[in-house]
C-alpha positions, 0 to 999 in steps of 0.5 A: 497524553489522554483526552476525554470526549463526552457525548450529550443529548439535546437536553444536555444530559450526559450519554457517554464518555470516550477516552483517547490516549496517545503516548509520545515517545522519542520516535513519535516526536521525530515523526511529528517533526518530519511531518511538520516540515513536510506540511510546510513544504506542501503549503509552499508547493500549493502556493508557488507550484512544482518549480519551486519545490521539485527538480522536475522538468519538461523531460522528467515530468514524473519524479519521486512523488509519482514513483514513491508516493503513487506507484510504490504506495499503491503496490505496498498498500495492496496487502489489504485486498490480499488479506481480504481475499484470503480471509473473507473469500477463501475463509482461511480463519487462521489469518483473522488476527492480522485482518484488521491491522492489514486493512488499516495499513492499506487504508493509510497507504491509500490515503498517502497515495491520494495525497501524493496524487494531489501534491503531484498534479500540476494544477492541484486545484483542478483535482476534481475535474476527472469526476466530471470530465469522462476521459474513459479512453485514458488509463490514468482516468481509470486509475484515478477513479478506482483509487478514489472509490477504493479509498472511500470503500476502505474508509467505510469499512473502517467506520465499522471498527470506529462505531464499536467505540463512537457513534455506536448506533450506526454500527449495525447498519455498517455491519449489514453493508459489509458484504457489498463493501467486501465485494467492491473492496476486493474488485477495485484494487485488481483493476487499478493495480494492473492498470498502472502496469498497462500505463507503462505497457503503452510506452512501447519502445520507450521502456527498457526491454528488461521491464517492458512486457505485454505481461506488465499489467499482470506483473504489477497485479501479482507483485502488489499481491505478494508484497502484502505479506512482506508489509504485514510482517514488517508492520506486525514486527514494528507494532509488536515493539511499539505496542507490546503485541505479537502475532503468532509466528504460524500465522506469519509463516502461512502468509509468507508461503501464500506470498511465496506461491504467488512469487513462483508464478511471477517468476515463471511468467517472467522467465517465460516472457524473457524466453519468448521475447528473446531478452536473455542477452539483455539480462546477462549484459552486466551493465547497470540495467541488467545488474539492477534487474538481476538484483530485483529478481534474485534478491526480491523474488528468488531468495524470498521464495527459498526462505518461505518454503524452508525452515528459515520461515519458522523463525521470526528473524527468517520472516523478517529477512523474507519481508525486507527482501520481498518489499525491497524487490518491489520497491526496486521494481517500481523505481526501475520501471520508471527511472532505469526503464525510461531513463535512456530514452529520456536522457537522449533528449537532454533530460536529467532529474534528481529529487530535491530535498523538498521532494524527499522530505514530503515523501518522508512526511507522508509516511510519518503522518501515516505511522502516527495515524496507525499508532493512534488508531491502534491504541484507541480501537480494537485493531491488534487484539481482534481475533475474529469470530467463527460462524455458520457459512450462511452468516456472512456479516461476521466474517467481513473486514473489521468484523466485531470481536467474538463474544 
């Protein structure tokens, strides 16, 4: 499917034409169908409320949408700021080929998070109030502002790519603004990623000791950093099949090893924390919480570390296993903190929750929309073929997110 957009001036004179393409494959039709059903459910939710579309109750006010679309979505979208830090601050030039795709994945992830927050809020039509009501003592207020601002920054960063093809006159101005955007774009995620951990830190005595810790903000921040490598490897693998594009295996292996280093620090802090708090007895109780905790730590951290620093990371199959286990570990962690971690405390007050099919379809629909958007953008803008450009150290603008391609 192709569409041509023609730009004309005020006198009607033709200036340029831009071609847009989007191939519809069986999988894309599936994404479209899921997205259509999800949009219908979202409209029902906006009209009839949460009670008509969820199984939430007074004891379980946070469910799948918060855990999957927000808590998990924020973590899995962390690859953008991680890659920006590695490429544009630490100047690791070999990772330029993944910079744009990582930033795009992060942008779409945060848009899903923002939509998830809008859908989850009870009185969704009051979503604008935190912008004018300064609840500065609230952790969620800080999270709301940081996520909103970071999403806006990412949109502006992507505009630098978009203006390579459309509205080209604005390209040079956006390019000049990139140094400031880069600094803000790396700083903001470190705030709200850790603040989400701070939120559960406040629930003293309500979260299972296996997941509650004074280090929770740091754990959330570190896990959002190292899961970025897993997401990028999965994304590059799927994009390679869908768009006939492959990233050099040395780039992905290097990224996995950086992630592995962060996981080693995470593991050391976890073990130290358990020793200091004396929770080893809980770890080896071999009840459901302890089994989930051990699965999260062994499958999601220890085994990926072994893969990252062994010969297994020199093969694409090994890297895929690293990525799947890496991402699965963080998924399990975020679900455990909310559901397993707080489940016993809530259940003693008679609370019970299991997601309704409408909740599941909305979450799948948001992911489907993000996938379709990624495919459209990747097919029409210079995302996957971007190689970056090397310049003198004092020329910062060429080493920014979405920098123009090398001449």
